[in-house]
N, C-alpha and C positions, 0 to 999 in steps of 0.2 A: 544804103546802110545809114542808120541814124547814129548820132553822137550820144554818148552817155554823159549827161550833164554832171552827174556826181563825180565822175572821174575828171572831168574838166575842172571842176571846182578844187578837187584835191591836188591836181597838177598845178593849178594856180597858186595854191597855198604852198606847195613844195618849191615853186620858183621863188616866191618871196622869202621862204625860209633859207634857201641857198644864198640869196642876197644878204640876209641878216647874218649868215655865217661869215661871209666875206667882209661885211662891214664891221663886225665885232671881233674879227680875228686879232687885231692888234691891241684890243683893250680887254683881253681875257683876265688880266690881273685885278680888274674891278668887278665886284660881285654882281651887279645887275647885268653887265655884259656877259659875264660867265654863264649866268642862268639862261639868258636869251640864246647864247651860242650853243649851250648844251641841249636845250629844248628844240632848237632848230635842226640839230643833227639827226633827229628822228625822221625828218622828211626826205632825206637823201635816198635811203633804201625804198621808201614809199614811192618816190618819183620813178625809180627804176622798175619797181614792181608794176606800177600802173602802166608805164610805157611798154613793158613787155607784154602785159595782158592785152593792151589795145592792139599791139602789132599782131599778136596771135589771133585775136578776135577778128581783125580786119583781113589778114592774109591766110589764116587757117581755113577759112570757109571756101576759099578759092580752090584749094588743092583737094578738098574732099568731095 
């Protein structure tokens, strides 16, 4: 089974976004950090969605 490189790229972006969320968590009273924190929160559900799709893609074919 081959890897889906686009999903790998999106998961990598999501990992960095979660790091940015944790890094900027204490500085949310400053505007630039608030913007970075808010934009980074988009990637948390994207990470779970992609992970679920990959698990279904990988293990769903074995059972059918």
